[in-house]
C-alpha positions as a Markdown table, in Angstrom:
| # | Residue | x | y | z |
|---|---|---|---|---|
| 1 | Met | 21.4 | 4.3 | -2.8 |
| 2 | Pro | 18.1 | 2.9 | -4.3 |
| 3 | Arg | 15.9 | 5.6 | -5.9 |
| 4 | Ile | 13.1 | 5.2 | -3.4 |
| 5 | Met | 15.4 | 5.9 | -0.5 |
| 6 | Lys | 16.1 | 9.4 | -1.8 |
| 7 | Phe | 12.4 | 10.2 | -1.1 |
| 8 | Val | 12.0 | 8.6 | 2.3 |
| 9 | Pro | 13.0 | 11.6 | 4.5 |
| 10 | Thr | 10.7 | 13.9 | 2.5 |
| 11 | Ala | 7.9 | 11.2 | 2.5 |
| 12 | Val | 8.2 | 10.8 | 6.3 |
| 13 | Leu | 8.0 | 14.6 | 6.9 |
| 14 | Thr | 5.0 | 14.8 | 4.5 |
| 15 | Ala | 3.3 | 12.0 | 6.3 |
| 16 | Ala | 3.9 | 13.5 | 9.7 |
| 17 | Thr | 2.5 | 16.8 | 8.5 |
| 18 | Val | -0.6 | 15.1 | 7.2 |
| 19 | Leu | -1.3 | 13.4 | 10.5 |
| 20 | Ala | -0.4 | 16.3 | 12.7 |
| 21 | Ser | -2.8 | 18.5 | 10.8 |
| 22 | Ala | -5.6 | 15.9 | 11.3 |
| 23 | Thr | -6.1 | 15.5 | 7.6 |
| 24 | Phe | -5.1 | 11.8 | 7.5 |
| 25 | Gly | -8.2 | 11.0 | 5.4 |
| 26 | Thr | -7.4 | 13.6 | 2.7 |
| 27 | Ala | -4.1 | 12.3 | 1.5 |
| 28 | Glu | -4.3 | 11.4 | -2.2 |
| 29 | Thr | -2.9 | 7.9 | -1.8 |
| 30 | Tyr | -5.4 | 7.2 | 1.0 |
| 31 | His | -8.2 | 8.1 | -1.4 |
| 32 | Leu | -6.9 | 5.5 | -3.8 |
| 33 | Trp | -7.8 | 2.8 | -1.1 |
| 34 | Asp | -10.8 | 4.6 | 0.5 |
| 35 | Leu | -13.2 | 3.7 | -2.3 |
| 36 | Asp | -16.3 | 4.9 | -0.5 |
| 37 | Ala | -14.7 | 8.2 | 0.7 |
| 38 | Asp | -15.7 | 7.6 | 4.4 |
| 39 | Lys | -12.2 | 8.3 | 5.7 |
| 40 | Ser | -11.5 | 4.7 | 6.6 |
| 41 | Val | -10.2 | 1.8 | 4.5 |
| 42 | Thr | -11.7 | -1.7 | 5.1 |
| 43 | Ala | -10.4 | -5.1 | 4.1 |
| 44 | Ala | -13.0 | -5.3 | 1.4 |
| 45 | Glu | -11.8 | -2.0 | -0.1 |
| 46 | Val | -8.2 | -3.3 | -0.1 |
| 47 | Glu | -9.3 | -6.5 | -1.8 |
| 48 | Glu | -11.4 | -4.6 | -4.4 |
| 49 | Arg | -8.5 | -2.2 | -5.1 |
| 50 | Leu | -5.9 | -4.9 | -5.4 |
| 51 | Gly | -8.3 | -6.9 | -7.7 |
| 52 | Asn | -8.6 | -3.9 | -10.0 |
| 53 | Val | -4.9 | -3.3 | -9.9 |
| 54 | Phe | -4.2 | -7.0 | -10.7 |
| 55 | Gly | -6.4 | -6.7 | -13.8 |
| 56 | Gln | -4.5 | -3.6 | -14.9 |
| 57 | Phe | -1.1 | -5.2 | -14.6 |
| 58 | Asp | -2.0 | -8.7 | -15.9 |
| 59 | Lys | -1.4 | -7.6 | -19.5 |
| 60 | Asp | -1.4 | -11.0 | -21.0 |
| 61 | Gly | -4.6 | -12.0 | -19.1 |
| 62 | Asp | -3.2 | -15.4 | -18.0 |
| 63 | Gly | -4.3 | -14.9 | -14.3 |
| 64 | Ala | -0.8 | -14.4 | -13.0 |
| 65 | Leu | 1.7 | -11.5 | -12.9 |
| 66 | Asn | 4.9 | -12.6 | -14.6 |
| 67 | Ala | 8.3 | -11.0 | -13.8 |
| 68 | Glu | 7.8 | -8.2 | -16.4 |
| 69 | Glu | 4.2 | -7.4 | -15.2 |
| 70 | Tyr | 5.2 | -7.5 | -11.5 |
| 71 | Asp | 8.2 | -5.2 | -12.3 |
| 72 | Ala | 5.7 | -2.7 | -13.7 |
| 73 | Phe | 3.6 | -3.1 | -10.6 |
| 74 | Asp | 6.7 | -2.5 | -8.4 |
| 75 | Lys | 7.6 | 0.6 | -10.3 |
| 76 | Ala | 4.0 | 2.0 | -10.1 |
| 77 | Arg | 4.0 | 1.6 | -6.3 |
| 78 | Glu | 7.4 | 3.1 | -5.9 |
| 79 | Ala | 6.4 | 6.1 | -8.0 |
| 80 | Glu | 3.2 | 6.5 | -6.0 |
| 81 | Ala | 5.2 | 6.5 | -2.7 |
| 82 | Ala | 7.7 | 9.0 | -4.1 |
| 83 | Glu | 5.0 | 11.3 | -5.3 |
| 84 | His | 2.6 | 11.2 | -2.4 |
| 85 | Gly | 4.9 | 10.2 | 0.5 |
| 86 | Thr | 2.1 | 8.7 | 2.7 |
| 87 | Ser | 2.5 | 5.8 | 5.0 |
| 88 | Met | 0.1 | 3.7 | 3.0 |
| 89 | Ala | 2.1 | 4.2 | -0.1 |
| 90 | Leu | 5.4 | 3.6 | 1.6 |
| 91 | Arg | 4.2 | 0.5 | 3.3 |
| 92 | Ala | 2.6 | -0.8 | 0.1 |
| 93 | Val | 6.0 | -0.7 | -1.6 |
| 94 | Thr | 7.5 | -3.3 | 0.8 |
| 95 | Gly | 4.3 | -5.0 | 2.0 |
| 96 | Leu | 3.3 | -5.9 | -1.5 |
| 97 | Ser | 6.7 | -6.7 | -2.9 |
| 98 | Arg | 7.2 | -9.9 | -4.8 |
| 99 | Gly | 9.1 | -11.5 | -1.9 |
| 100 | Phe | 5.9 | -11.3 | 0.1 |
| 101 | Thr | 3.4 | -12.1 | -2.6 |
| 102 | Asp | 4.9 | -15.0 | -4.6 |
| 103 | Thr | 4.3 | -17.5 | -1.7 |
| 104 | Asn | 4.9 | -20.6 | -3.8 |
| 105 | Phe | 8.1 | -19.2 | -5.3 |
| 106 | Asp | 7.2 | -20.1 | -8.9 |
| 107 | Gly | 8.1 | -16.6 | -10.2 |
| 108 | Met | 4.4 | -15.7 | -10.9 |
| 109 | Val | 2.0 | -13.9 | -8.6 |
| 110 | Thr | -1.6 | -15.1 | -8.9 |
| 111 | Arg | -4.6 | -12.9 | -8.0 |
| 112 | Glu | -5.1 | -15.0 | -4.9 |
| 113 | Glu | -1.5 | -14.6 | -3.8 |
| 114 | Leu | -1.8 | -10.8 | -4.3 |
| 115 | Leu | -5.1 | -10.7 | -2.3 |
| 116 | Ala | -3.6 | -12.8 | 0.5 |
| 117 | Ala | -0.6 | -10.4 | 0.7 |
| 118 | Gly | -3.1 | -7.5 | 0.7 |
| 119 | Arg | -4.9 | -9.1 | 3.7 |
| 120 | Lys | -1.6 | -9.3 | 5.6 |
| 121 | Trp | -0.8 | -5.7 | 4.7 |
| 122 | Phe | -4.2 | -4.6 | 5.8 |
| 123 | Ser | -3.7 | -6.4 | 9.2 |
| 124 | Ser | -0.4 | -4.7 | 9.7 |
| 125 | Met | -1.9 | -1.2 | 9.0 |
| 126 | Asp | -5.0 | -1.8 | 11.1 |
| 127 | Arg | -3.1 | -1.3 | 14.3 |
| 128 | Asn | -6.1 | -1.2 | 16.7 |
| 129 | Gly | -7.8 | -4.2 | 15.1 |
| 130 | Asp | -11.1 | -2.5 | 14.5 |
| 131 | Gly | -11.4 | -3.7 | 10.9 |
| 132 | Gln | -10.5 | -0.5 | 9.3 |
| 133 | Ile | -7.5 | 1.7 | 8.6 |
| 134 | Asp | -8.0 | 5.3 | 9.7 |
| 135 | Ala | -6.5 | 8.1 | 11.8 |
| 136 | Gln | -7.0 | 6.1 | 15.0 |
| 137 | Asp | -4.4 | 3.6 | 13.8 |
| 138 | Phe | -1.8 | 6.4 | 13.8 |
| 139 | Pro | -2.6 | 8.5 | 16.8 |
| 140 | Ser | 0.6 | 10.6 | 16.7 |
| 141 | Ala | 3.0 | 11.8 | 14.1 |
| 142 | Lys | 5.9 | 10.6 | 16.2 |
| 143 | Glu | 4.6 | 7.0 | 16.3 |
| 144 | Phe | 3.8 | 7.2 | 12.6 |
| 145 | Thr | 7.2 | 8.4 | 11.6 |
| 146 | Gln | 9.1 | 5.9 | 13.8 |
| 147 | Gly | 7.0 | 2.9 | 12.7 |
| 148 | Asp | 6.1 | -0.1 | 14.9 |
């Protein structure tokens, strides 16, 4: 069983508790994306966060994440999801995986490819289409834990 799967039941219960207690905006992982701390995440915040993350993982500064750099990015997202267990972290593991980001299949992920994947990920999280991710996108713990 993949290491991340060991944490999924706990992560789902943690996420359900967060939503059920109306503290969706206080989850640690949520704060990583909510850069202005207004309890909602906008597309601009996602792009800014991913741009910063890209810079942190592009160790050789060539403008693309190679396999080694992207492996480090994968591990960091998996660790975040395992530690915090929020929907945003869990969905970032799969939604920002190399299979979704390396759109030209050259084995490298450019900043633009990562940002494009981030825009798609944001759209999937912004369930009500109001241009922000917040508690309204996950109105019940049941819906949240069972997914789309």
